[in-house]
C-alpha positions in Angstrom: 10.3 19.1 -13.7 7.0 19.4 -12.3 5.8 17.8 -8.8 3.7 14.9 -8.7 0.4 15.0 -7.5 -1.1 12.3 -5.5 -5.1 11.9 -6.2 -7.9 9.6 -6.1 -7.6 7.3 -9.7 -10.2 7.7 -12.3 -12.0 5.5 -14.5 -10.0 7.0 -17.3 -6.6 6.3 -15.3 -7.2 3.1 -16.2 -5.0 2.2 -19.6 -2.0 4.1 -17.3 -2.4 1.8 -14.0 -3.0 -1.0 -16.1 0.7 -0.1 -17.9 2.0 0.1 -14.6 0.6 -2.9 -13.4 2.0 -5.0 -16.1 5.8 -3.7 -14.9 4.8 -4.2 -10.7 3.7 -8.2 -11.3 6.0 -10.5 -11.1 3.6 -13.4 -9.5 0.4 -13.1 -12.0 0.2 -11.9 -15.5 -2.1 -9.0 -15.7 -5.3 -9.7 -17.9 -6.5 -7.1 -19.8 -10.2 -8.2 -19.7 -10.0 -9.1 -16.2 -8.5 -5.7 -15.2 -11.1 -4.0 -17.2 -14.1 -5.8 -15.3 -12.3 -5.4 -11.9 -10.9 -2.0 -12.2 -14.4 0.0 -12.2 -15.2 -2.3 -9.4 -12.3 -1.3 -7.0 -13.2 2.7 -7.7 -16.9 1.9 -6.8 -15.7 -0.2 -3.5 -16.2 1.5 -0.4 -13.1 0.3 2.0 -11.1 -0.2 -1.3 -8.1 3.0 -1.8 -6.7 3.4 -5.2 -4.5 6.7 -5.6 -2.5 7.4 -8.7 0.6 9.7 -8.6 0.3 12.2 -12.0 3.5 14.4 -12.9 3.3 16.7 -15.9 -0.2 14.8 -17.0 1.1 11.1 -16.8 0.1 8.4 -13.9 3.6 7.5 -13.0 2.6 5.4 -9.5 -0.4 4.0 -7.7 -0.8 3.0 -4.5 -3.9 0.5 -3.8 -5.5 -0.5 -0.1 -7.8 -2.1 1.0 -10.1 -2.1 4.2 -11.3 -5.0 6.3 -13.3 -4.7 9.5 -11.8 -7.2 11.8 -12.6 -8.6 15.3 -9.3 -9.0 16.5 -8.2 -5.2 16.2 -11.6 -4.1 17.0 -12.3 -2.1 14.1 -10.8 -1.4 10.6 -7.7 -2.4 9.4 -6.5 -1.0 6.2 -3.9 -3.1 4.3 -1.3 -1.4 1.8 -1.9 -3.8 -1.6 0.4 -2.7 -3.9 2.8 0.5 -4.9 4.3 1.0 -7.9 6.4 3.9 -9.3 7.9 4.4 -12.5 11.5 3.1 -12.3 12.7 6.5 -13.9 10.8 8.4 -11.0 11.6 6.5 -8.5 14.2 8.4 -5.4 11.9 11.4 -5.9 9.2 11.1 -2.8 6.9 9.8 -5.2 6.1 6.3 -3.5 6.2 8.5 0.4 3.9 10.2 -0.8 1.4 7.9 -2.4 2.0 5.7 1.0 1.7 8.8 3.6 -1.9 9.9 1.6 -2.9 6.3 1.6 -2.2 6.3 5.7 -3.7 9.5 6.2 -7.2 8.2 4.2 -6.9 4.9 6.1 -7.0 7.7 9.1 -9.6 9.5 8.0 -12.2 6.7 7.4 -11.5 5.3 10.9 -9.1 2.6 10.6 -7.3 1.3 13.5 -4.8 -0.1 11.7 -2.5 -0.1 8.7 -0.1 -3.1 7.2 1.9 -3.4 4.6 3.3 -7.1 3.8 6.2 -7.1 1.9 9.6 -9.1 0.6 10.6 -7.1 -1.8 10.8 -3.2 -0.4 12.2 -4.1 2.4 14.6 -0.8 2.0 12.3 1.2 0.8 9.8 1.1 4.0 12.7 0.9 6.6 13.9 4.2 5.4 10.0 5.8 5.5 10.7 4.6 9.4 9.1 1.1 9.1 10.2 -1.6 11.6 10.3 -5.0 10.3 7.2 -6.9 12.1 7.6 -10.7 11.2 9.9 -13.0 9.3 9.4 -16.6 8.2 11.6 -19.4 8.2 15.1 -18.4 7.2 14.6 -14.6 8.4 13.2 -13.7 5.4 11.8 -10.3 5.9 8.0 -10.0 5.7 5.8 -7.1 7.0 6.8 -3.7 8.4 4.5 -1.0 9.8 5.2 2.7 10.0 5.9 4.2 13.6 8.5 7.4 13.2 6.8 9.3 10.2 3.2 9.3 11.9 2.2 11.5 14.6 -1.3 9.8 15.3 -2.9 7.8 18.0 -3.7 5.1 15.1 -2.9 1.9 16.7 -0.3 -0.1 14.0 0.6 -3.5 13.7 0.4 -6.5 11.1 -1.8 -8.6 10.1 0.6 -10.9 8.1 -0.5 -13.6 5.5 2.0 -16.3 4.4 3.5 -19.3 5.8 1.3 -20.3 8.5 2.9 -21.4 11.9 6.5 -19.4 11.2 4.4 -15.8 12.3 5.8 -13.9 15.0 3.3 -10.9 15.6 4.7 -7.8 17.5 2.3 -5.0 18.6 3.0 -1.3 19.2 1.0 1.6 20.4 1.8 4.8 18.6 0.8 8.1 20.2 
């Protein structure tokens, strides 16, 4: 089997990304006309990132990230917003490579922090060396951040969105 190649998404990948999005989205139903209007904007917007994993000419995964200029972090914070890999292609390192490439590109853009809000992918991020940094209410895990696999002086912490009032934040310096 061919090795997956991670690259920047192209306009021609739209159908494939929409197909994967339909499998990923659980809280929202993707609307094709809205996707068609927003997909090109996402590709063109500075500070947005959309990478795909292609294997044998087929897009089998994608990751979306977005940069925000912040005051609290003294610079740009990159948030990993969406990550999906075809079920049949999981456990082959594709998701790991998508995350690693997104984090490397964030660093190249000068990000001082990378955040990942998640509830459903706890074991995946823990397996990548991420650590739980926040929980809400009854201890539901919510956000993780990379420590072990990063050899960087970039500051890694959390920017957690969710239920205000139940947030506990932890900050670490990584070198």
